[in-house]
N, C-alpha and C positions, 0 to 999 in steps of 0.2 A: 363913281358911277358903276352900278352893278349891271353886268351883262347877263342875259338869259339866252340859253340855247334850247331850241325846241324843233320838233319835226314840222315841216311845212305841210299845209293842207290846201284843199281846193280854193278856199277863200284867199289864200296868199298868192295865188297864181299870177295875177296881173302885177302886183307889187314886186314879186320876185322877178318876173320878166323885165320890168322897168329897171330894176337894180342891176341885173346882168347886162342889159342893153347899154346902160350908162357906163359900165365897165368894158364895153366893146367886146362882149362875148356873145356868141350865138345862143339862141333859145330854142333851136330845133330840138325836138325830142322832149321838151318840157311841157307836159300835158297834165290833164287831171289825173291820169293813171300813174304818171311818174313823179308827180310833185311830192309824194310821200317819201321819196328817196333823197330829199333835200333837207338839210338842217339850216335853220336861221339863227343868226346871232343878232339879238336885239338889245337896244338900250331900254331903260326903265319906262320910256314913253312908247315902246313898241316899234320904233323905227329900226329898219334893217341896217345893221352895221357890218354884216358879213354873211356868207353862205358857203356851203359845200354840198355838192351833189354827188350822186353815185348812179351809174348805170349797172343794173343787176342782170347777171346771166348765170342761172343755175347756182353753182357753188362759188361764183366769182363776182367781184364788184370792180368797176373801173371808176376811180375818183375823177370828178369833173367839176369845173366851175368854182374853184376856191378863190373867193374874192372877199377882201376886207376893206373897209373904208380906211383912209389915211388916219394914222394916229391910234389904231387899235393896238392894244397891248399884245405882245407875243404870247403871253399866257392864254389869251382868248383864242388865238389861232390854234395853239396846242389843244385846248379844250374842245374846239370845234372838230379837230381831227380825231381825238380820242373818243368823242361821242359818236362819230361816224363809224369808228371801229366797233363800238358797242352795238350800234344799230345793225351793222353787217353780221355780227355774231348772232343777234336776235333773229335775223332773217335766214340763218342757217348757212351762211357763206363760210368758205374755208380760207379764202385769200382775197386781198385787195391789191389792185394794181393802179399805177398812175404813170403818166407820160409827161415829160417836161423837156424843154430845150434850154432851160435856165440853170446853168451850172451852179449859180450861187444858192439855189434851193437844195442841192444834193446833200450838203452836210446837215441841214435842218431835218430833212426826211430820214436820213440815216440815223440821226440821234433818236428818232421816234421808233426805230426798228425796221425801217424799210431797207431792202437790199436791191442792188442793181441786178437786173436780169437781161439776158439777150432776147432778141425777137423770137428766137427759136424756143424760148421757155414760156412764151405767152400761151394761154389756153386758146385752142383753135376757135372757140366761140367769139373771141375778141377780134379776130381777123376780119370779120364781116362788117365791123363798125366803121362808119364814115370817118369818125374822129381818129381811129387808129390808122386808117389808110392815109389820112392827111399827115399824121405824125411821122409815118414812114418816109414821107417826102420832105420833111423839115430837117435841115442840117443840125447836127449836134443833139438829136433827140435821144433821150435815155428813158428806159422803162425801169420802174421800181416795183417791188412786190413786198407785201406785208402778209405773213401767215397768221391767221387767227387761231 
């Protein structure tokens, strides 16, 4: 089965919201204006098998909503992330950040070139985000940075 990765568009909005809701993720902030910052992983029939989003702030991006259907190959996940890195570069960003409280994910992201950073190393623009405020209150949260 050949997977396709593409940028989401306004026509994908409802389907993407349903996919994220099924994964028990919030869809606040996913609008017609922000949908272009989401990548879709689709099968040959056009069904969404994964997604990765990014909140953009000047020269920085915050990765959000990495979701893949069960059984997706690890190479598809890597491809989704590397395509997001390329999109961030095209949008003129200097760094990507992500937050996680899943320790098992750390080696995977570190293999891709992400490095752990402290809260004090986050761009001030990210502090106002509801998501970041929530992460600050979650035990074992770790922030990672990828320089583009």
